[in-house]
N, C-alpha and C positions, 0 to 999 in steps of 0.2 A: 504494500500500500504506500502511495506517495502523498505526502502532505507538504505544502509550502506555507511557511509562516511569514506574514507581512506585518510588521509593526508600524503604526502610524501615530505620530506625535510623541511627546516625551514619555508618557507612561507606556504606550504601546511598544516603542522601540526598546525600552529597558526589558520588557518581557520577551520580545523577540531575540534580544541579545542572549538571554538565558537559554532559550531554545537552541541557539547556535552553539552554546557551550556544550550541549549534550548531542551535538552532531545533526541537528535538523537543518534543512535548507531554510535560510532566513534572509529577509530583506528589510531594510529600515528606511522609512520615508518620514521626513520632518521638515518643518519650516525654519528650524533653528540649527545653524551650523555647529554651535557649541554643544548642543545635545547630541548631535551625530558624532562629533569628535570624542565625546565622553564614552561611547560604546567600546567594549573590550573584545568582543568575540565575532561580531559580524565584520567581514573584510571590508575595507574602504570602498572597493568597487561595487559593493552591494548596499551602499548608503546613498540615498538620493535626497538632495536638497530641493524642495519645491517652493515656488512662490518667491524666489529671491528678488525678482523685480518689484514685488509687492511689499516685502518685509525687510529686504536687505539682509536676509539670513538671520534675523534676530527673533524669530518666532512671531506669534499672533496675539500674545497676551490674553489667552483664553477666549478669543473672539472667534466663534465658529463660522461667522460670515466670511471672515478673512481666510480661515482654514479651508472652507469650501472653495473659495475663489482660487486659493493657492493650488489646491489639488486639480481644479479644472484647468488652470492655465498650463500646468505641466503634466497633465494626464497622459499625453502621447509619449513623453519621456519615461514615465513610470511603466506604462504598458509595454513599451519596447524592451525595457529591462526585464520585466516579468516574462515576456515572450522568449527572450534569450535564455532565461533560466529554465523555462518549461521545455524548450526544444521539441523533440519528437515524441517524448514519453508523456503519457497522460498524467495529469495531477488529479487525484481523487478528491482532495479537499484543500481549499484555501482557507487558512485560519488568519483572520484579521484581528490583531491585538491592539487595543487602544484604551483611552480613558474616556468615559462618558461625559465627564464634567469639563474637559479641556476645550481647546480651540481647534488645533490641527486635527486631533483624533475625532472629536465630535463633528466637526464640519467636513473633514475629508474622507472619513471612513464610508459613509453612505455613497459618496460619489464613486469611490474605487470599487465598492461592492457591486454597484449597478454595472460598472464597466466590465468587471470580471464575469458577471452572469451573462452578459451579452457575448463576450469573447469566448468563454468556455462553458457553454450551456450544459455539458455533461458532467462538469465538476460541481461540487458543493461549495458554497461560500458561507462560512460560519464565523460570526463575529464573537470575539472574546473580549468583553469590556469590564473595566473596574468602575463600579458605581461610586459616586462621591460620598464623603462623610456628610452626615446631617448638619454638622457644625460648619461646613464650608460655605454655606450661605446661598444667596439668591442665584447668582450667575451659574455656578456649576449645576445646581438643581434644575434650572430651566434648560440648560444645555443638555443635560442627561435626558429629561423627559422628551424633548423634541427629537433627539437622536434615536431614542427608543422607537418613536413613531416612524421615523424615516427608515430605520433598519428593518423594522417589522415588515416593510413593503418590498424589500429587496433580498435580504439574507434568508438562507434556509433555516438557520437556527441562531439564537443569540444566547451565548453562555455568559451570564452576568455574575460577576464576583462582587459581593457586598463588602466594601472597604470598612464598613462599621465593625467588622470582625477585628479590625486593628485594635479597637479599644479593649478587647478581651485579652490581649496578650500581656499587658503590663510591661512591655519593652519600650525602649526609646523609639522615636518616630521613624528613624532611618531603618532600624532593624525590623520594625513592624511592617513597613512597606516591602522590604526585601523578603520577609517571610511570606507575605501574600503572593508576591511575584513567584517565588520559588514553589509555593503551593500550586499555583496555576500550572506551571511547567511540569511539576512532578506528576500531577494527575493526568494531564493530557498525554505526556510522554509515556507514562506507565500503561495507559490504555492503548495507545498506538503500537507500543512494543509487543502487545499480545495479539494484534490483528494479523491474520494469515499465518500464525505460528501453529505448528502441529500440537494437538493436545487431546485429552480424552474427549472433549467436545470443543470444536474450534469456532472462533468468531472470525469471519472473513470480512473483506472490505465492503462487500455489498450489505452485510448486516449493519455495520456502523453507518454507512451512507443512508440506509433506510431509516434508521433511528433519528439521524440528524436532519433528514429532509422533512422538516416539521412546520412548514408554512409560516416561517417568520416568528414562531413562538419561542418561548424561553426553554433553555435546557440547563441542567446543573449536573456537575460531576462530583460524586461522593467518593470517599476514600477511607480505608481503614487498613492498618498494618500492625502486626504483633509478632512477638517471638513465638514460634510454633510450640515450644515447650510450655508456654504459659496459657495457651488457648485451651480452655476446658470445653467450650461449646462453640463450634465454628458458626453455627446459625446466628448466634448473638453478635459475632464479629461482622458477619455479612449485613445484618440488620442495622448495625451501628453505622455502616457506611452511607446509608441513605436516611438517617435520622439527622436532626438539626446539628448535632455536634460533628457529623461527618460531612456536612454540606457547607458551601460558602454562599448560599443564597437562601433567604428566609422565604420558603415557597410551600404551597400546599401540594405535596407530591401525589395526593389522592386524585388530583385532576390530570396527572400526566397521561399521555396517550401511549408512550412507548418507554420501555426500559431495557437496559443492557447491563449484564453483570459478568465480570471476569474475575476468577479466583485462581491464584497462583501460589503454590507452596509445596512442601514435602508430601509425598503420596499418602503416608500413613495418617496424616491429619485431615485430608480431604475426604471426610466420611460422607457417603451418599445421603444417608438419612438426614444429616444436619444441613447439608447443602440444599436438599429439596424442601426441607422445612422452611428455610428462609425464602426460597423461590416461591413457594406456595403462598407465603405471607405477603410478598410483594405483589404477586399476581392478583390476589384478592384485594389488595389495597389500592392499586392504581386503576383509573377509569378505563384505560385502553386495553388492559389485560394482555398486552403483547410484550413478552419478555424474551430477549435473546440472551444466550448464556455461553460462556466458555470456561472450561475447567482445564487447568494446566498443572498436572502433577510433575514435580521436578525434584528428584532426590538430592540435588546439589543445594537446594534452598534450605535455610534454617528459619525463615520467616514466612508468614502468610500475608499476602497482599490481596486486597479486594478493591476493585475499581468499579464504580456504579455510574451509569449515565442514564438520566431520566430526561425525556424531551416531550414536546407538545404541552408545555405547562403555560397556562393562562392566568393562574392565580398565584400571586406572589406579594406578600406584605411589603417586602423591600421595594418592589417596583411600584406598587400602589401608593406607598408613602411619598415616593419621589414625584409621581405624576400629579397626585392631588395637591401636594405642596407647591409644585411648579405652577399649576393652574391658579392657585391662590396668589402666589407672588406675581404672576403675569397679569392677572386681572387688576390687582392693586396698582401695579406699575402703569398699565394702560389707562386706568381711571385718573391717576395722578398726572399722566402726560396730557390727557384730554383736558383736564382742569387747567393745567398750566397754559395750554394753547388758547383756551377760552378766555382766560384772564388777560393774556397778551392781546387778543383780538379786541376785548372790551376796553382795555386801557388805551389802545392806539386808534380805536374807532373815531372817525370824525376829523382826524388830522388832515390838513390840506397838503398838497404836493408843493415842492419848491416853486413850480411855475405859477401856482396860485398866489404865492407870497411876493415873488419877484417878477411880476409880469413885465415883459419888454426889456429886461435888463441886458439881453444879448442881441437886441435888434441893431441892425445897421451899422 
């Protein structure tokens, strides 16, 4: 299975850089030359500065209108680079990593997603975005809500990561953000590493693509890992992967249409009755009742790893909070703007023009 990671904006390129660290094909697109130079693992020839004529290479200051325009202006350049990377071998999935609350990512990602869907209709386009913190304020919240709306119309699935999980770590802000980024990469990389790999029951690329082709709805990736010697009941570990502590999005998983579970570990611990107990629980729990599964006994392993993907999700408290708050912010702003314009009109109404005051001053 072939996946191409494309990071857009500061947050997105940092995540893409970590994917490059674990040997994924990755590309970085940004309006800030400094942010591109900061990357450590994506080769310089795979870093694209867009919108330089618009921003001078200094970023868009969280303005998605500028981010959108920057991507549009240099979209042919970006697509040529992607085409050169793709070559003659099909790409199964384009993963677009970005931040919902920023400028380049929020503005540019929907533009690139639409272009990729047109250019590569057989490939999936999946957006992986970090939701802003509640405390970040008005602009990131509005950016996120509008971007959610735009991506839902062009992307096959949206994997949203709730940055509010940062506040649960107790670590300093730099380490907290790094942990979130590493978590995203670990989960996606672990899942992709098990696709098309021989196992007791194998997940192939078509299974993953079926689950992720979910009409622009949300998806979430759950994860659980433990020392095999300490696992008393594998069913509980599997269930843990798709409960709130295992997910990075506050979502109602009961509304999910599709599910996928991969279990990897030493053979003696992968007990059939415990695995199927968990699978039966999840099948009964989700609305769509469609679960794909892969079991990978590996005598070399000393740990059990469970990766869960749920898609077709339309009910998420994290998403609803952002959209409702953004609507409230936007309505309040629009009302204030209209009031200011009305006051200006009222104040200046009835003023004459210069020609009325100084008639004939420029004659002859």
